[in-house]
C-alpha positions in Angstrom: 0.0 0.0 0.0 3.0 2.3 -0.2 4.1 4.4 -3.1 7.7 4.0 -4.3 9.2 6.3 -6.9 10.6 4.9 -10.1 13.9 6.8 -9.9 16.1 5.3 -12.6 15.7 3.4 -15.9 18.6 1.9 -17.8 19.4 -0.9 -20.3 21.8 -3.5 -18.8 24.9 -2.5 -20.7 24.4 1.2 -20.0 23.8 0.5 -16.4 27.0 -1.4 -16.2 28.9 1.5 -17.8 27.5 3.7 -15.1 28.2 1.2 -12.4 31.8 0.9 -13.5 32.2 4.7 -13.2 33.0 5.2 -16.9 31.6 8.7 -16.9 34.1 10.7 -18.9 35.1 10.5 -22.6 37.7 7.8 -23.3 36.7 5.5 -20.4 35.3 2.1 -21.3 33.9 -1.1 -19.8 33.5 -4.6 -21.2 31.1 -7.2 -19.9 31.9 -10.9 -20.4 28.7 -12.9 -20.5 27.2 -15.3 -23.0 28.1 -12.6 -25.4 30.6 -9.8 -24.9 29.6 -6.1 -24.8 31.9 -3.1 -24.8 30.8 0.5 -24.2 33.2 3.4 -24.8 32.2 6.7 -23.4 32.4 9.7 -25.8 31.2 12.3 -23.3 28.9 15.0 -24.5 29.7 14.3 -28.1 27.8 11.7 -30.1 30.3 9.9 -32.2 28.9 8.5 -35.5 30.7 5.2 -36.2 32.2 4.4 -39.6 33.6 1.1 -38.3 30.6 -0.9 -37.4 29.9 0.3 -33.9 26.6 1.6 -32.5 26.0 5.1 -31.1 24.0 5.1 -27.9 23.2 7.2 -24.9 25.4 6.2 -22.0 23.3 7.9 -19.4 21.3 11.1 -18.9 20.6 12.9 -15.6 18.4 15.9 -15.9 19.8 17.9 -18.9 23.2 16.2 -18.7 23.6 13.6 -21.5 26.7 11.3 -21.9 27.0 9.3 -25.1 28.9 6.1 -25.9 29.9 3.8 -28.7 28.7 0.2 -28.3 30.0 -3.0 -29.7 28.5 -6.5 -29.3 30.2 -9.8 -29.8 27.6 -12.6 -30.2 29.5 -15.5 -28.6 32.0 -15.3 -25.8 31.1 -17.2 -22.6 28.8 -19.4 -24.8 32.0 -20.8 -26.3 33.2 -21.9 -22.9 29.8 -23.4 -22.3 30.2 -25.2 -25.6 33.5 -26.7 -24.5 31.8 -27.8 -21.2 28.5 -29.1 -22.5 29.1 -30.3 -26.0 32.7 -31.3 -26.1 32.8 -32.3 -22.4 36.3 -30.8 -21.9 35.5 -30.0 -18.2 32.6 -30.1 -15.8 32.8 -26.5 -14.5 33.5 -23.4 -16.6 36.0 -22.2 -14.0 38.2 -25.2 -15.0 38.9 -23.5 -18.3 41.6 -21.4 -16.7 43.3 -24.4 -15.3 43.3 -26.1 -18.7 44.6 -23.0 -20.5 47.6 -22.8 -18.2 48.6 -26.4 -18.9 50.1 -25.3 -22.2 52.5 -22.4 -22.9 50.4 -21.2 -25.9 47.8 -22.5 -28.3 50.3 -24.1 -30.5 49.1 -22.0 -33.4 45.4 -22.9 -32.9 42.7 -20.2 -33.2 39.0 -20.6 -32.5 36.4 -18.3 -34.1 33.3 -19.0 -32.1 30.8 -17.7 -34.7 28.1 -20.1 -33.7 25.4 -17.5 -34.6 27.4 -15.4 -37.0 29.8 -12.6 -36.2 28.7 -9.4 -34.5 30.6 -6.1 -34.3 32.6 -5.0 -36.1 31.9 -7.6 -38.9 28.1 -8.0 -38.8 28.1 -11.2 -40.8 25.2 -13.4 -39.9 26.3 -16.1 -42.3 29.7 -16.7 -40.7 30.2 -20.0 -38.8 32.6 -21.3 -36.2 36.1 -22.3 -37.3 39.1 -23.9 -35.6 42.3 -23.3 -37.5 46.0 -24.3 -37.0 45.3 -27.8 -35.8 48.3 -30.1 -35.9 49.0 -33.7 -34.7 50.1 -32.3 -31.4 46.9 -30.3 -30.8 45.0 -31.3 -27.6 42.0 -30.0 -25.7 44.2 -27.7 -23.6 45.2 -25.8 -26.8 41.6 -25.5 -27.9 40.4 -24.3 -24.5 43.2 -21.7 -24.4 42.3 -20.6 -27.9 38.7 -20.1 -26.9 39.6 -17.9 -24.0 42.1 -16.0 -26.1 39.4 -15.4 -28.7 37.5 -13.1 -26.3 40.6 -10.9 -25.9 41.1 -10.7 -29.6 37.5 -9.7 -30.2 37.9 -7.0 -27.6 40.9 -5.7 -29.4 38.8 -5.6 -32.7 36.2 -3.5 -30.9 38.7 -1.2 -29.2 40.5 -0.4 -32.5 37.2 0.6 -34.1 36.1 2.7 -31.1 39.4 4.6 -30.9 39.2 5.3 -34.6 35.6 6.6 -34.4 36.2 8.7 -31.3 39.7 9.9 -31.9 40.5 9.0 -28.3 43.0 6.3 -27.2 41.8 3.9 -24.5 43.9 4.2 -21.4 42.2 1.6 -19.3 39.5 -1.0 -19.7 37.1 -1.9 -16.8 35.8 -5.4 -16.9 32.9 -7.3 -15.3 30.7 -10.4 -15.9 31.4 -14.1 -15.3 34.7 -14.5 -17.3 36.2 -11.4 -15.6 37.0 -13.8 -12.7 39.4 -15.7 -15.0 42.9 -14.3 -14.2 44.4 -15.9 -17.3 41.9 -14.2 -19.6 42.3 -10.8 -17.9 46.1 -10.9 -18.2 46.0 -12.0 -21.8 43.4 -9.2 -22.4 45.9 -6.7 -21.0 48.7 -8.1 -23.2 46.6 -7.9 -26.4 45.1 -4.5 -25.7 48.4 -3.0 -24.4 46.5 -1.2 -21.6 45.6 -2.0 -18.0 42.5 -4.1 -17.2 40.7 -3.0 -14.1 38.5 -5.6 -12.4 36.3 -4.2 -9.6 35.5 -5.6 -6.2 31.8 -5.5 -7.2 31.4 -7.3 -10.5 27.6 -7.1 -10.6 27.9 -3.7 -12.1 24.6 -3.7 -13.9 22.7 -3.8 -10.7 25.1 -1.4 -9.1 24.6 1.1 -12.0 20.8 1.0 -11.6 21.2 1.5 -7.9 23.5 4.5 -8.5 21.0 6.1 -10.9 18.2 5.7 -8.4 20.4 7.0 -5.6 21.2 10.2 -7.4 17.6 10.8 -8.4 16.4 10.3 -4.8 19.1 12.3 -3.1 21.3 9.6 -1.7 24.2 11.1 -3.7 24.4 14.6 -5.1 26.1 14.0 -8.5 28.0 11.6 -10.7 31.2 12.8 -9.1 30.2 11.1 -5.9 29.6 7.8 -7.8 33.1 7.8 -9.3 34.6 7.8 -5.8 32.6 4.7 -4.7 34.1 2.2 -7.2 36.9 -0.1 -5.8 39.3 -2.1 -7.8 39.9 -5.8 -7.0 42.9 -6.2 -9.2 44.6 -4.3 -12.1 46.3 -6.4 -14.8 49.0 -4.7 -16.8 50.6 -5.7 -20.1 53.5 -8.2 -19.7 53.8 -9.7 -23.2 56.2 -8.2 -25.8 54.2 -5.7 -28.0 55.4 -7.2 -31.2 54.4 -10.7 -30.1 51.0 -9.5 -29.2 50.6 -7.8 -32.6 51.6 -11.1 -34.3 49.1 -13.1 -32.4 46.3 -10.6 -33.3 47.3 -10.5 -37.0 47.0 -14.3 -37.0 43.6 -14.0 -35.4 42.4 -11.6 -38.2 43.5 -14.2 -40.8 41.5 -16.8 -38.9 38.4 -14.6 -38.9 38.7 -14.3 -42.6 38.3 -18.1 -42.9 35.0 -17.9 -40.9 
């Protein structure tokens, strides 16, 4: 019998952007779920993409509007589920990290998990999954590692497009979602992107962002500046791999995408 105000409305990726405190131009977040979703804040300027990204509203509070570029990868965590459920490589998804670390690299194997086509920046619904580089020595550990690495390569594809569209270089990527708990993936992501990867203490950033919006509207916090101070980092992963090696790996990935 009580009335409660509806104080905030947000789509889940926009809510995660807000919950991650990506409030200024050049800040970005990526959510690793069944798919993978990256939002790159462009501030008060709405950037029109020429590289396959989507222009979206990041958030609006009163007359203040912040825009963002959005890129969606159709299959990310679903590829790990595929290894678990269809190929029976492991019983629990978290075991993928253990398997990936059993080999020093993928042995030249690349997995393009285009189960339902390719999303951004390719937008090809007819593409299908491909495993390339298989040799007589290839085992399930190589394939598992290649699946995890595929997420990092896809994120680099998105980042390159967003930097080109916005004219701003990404200085740090904030991560959330189930696969963000995978330390191997987070380190490889930092190596491939050549920038720090910041994993927060609170990884349920969609719910957090919705709560922050409602809190500002109802007076719990005064402004977005207060929100930025609330975020806490769990761990920051910094690039360790040689830059030329990282580039070679990604070039090979692009060739594998072409075969999909």
